[in-house]
C-alpha positions, 0 to 999 in steps of 0.5 A, a space after each residue: 101500817 095499822 090497816 095492813 095488820 088488821 086486813 091481814 088478820 081479817 083475811 086469815 080469819 076468813 080463810 081459816 073459816 072457809 077451810 074448816 067448812 069444807 066437807 070431805 067426800 067421805 063426810 058426804 057419803 056418810 051423811 047420804 048413807 045415814 039418810 037413805 040407807 038401802 037406797 044408798 047401798 044400791 046406788 053405791 053398788 051401781 057405781 062400782 058396777 059402772 067402774 067407779 072406785 071406792 078407795 080413799 082418794 078424795 077425787 075418786 070419792 067425790 066422783 062416787 059421791 056425786 054419782 050416788 047423789 044423782 042415783 038417789 035423786 033418780 038421775 042414774 039408771 
């Protein structure tokens, strides 16, 4: 019984730590903008010209963040 209680507590701690470490797409975008400035703006404009949406939907924001990151690394033209 004692083992079950300890295992449950350890699992809860690990799960809560994993959730706390997840970054949102908005956080990723803010970090890229701070680091790359004008390049970020140019890549974000390219993303919108190619049909990406800049709304607050996490799925759409993550897609834009991935596109912009690729653009900054020179993988999008």
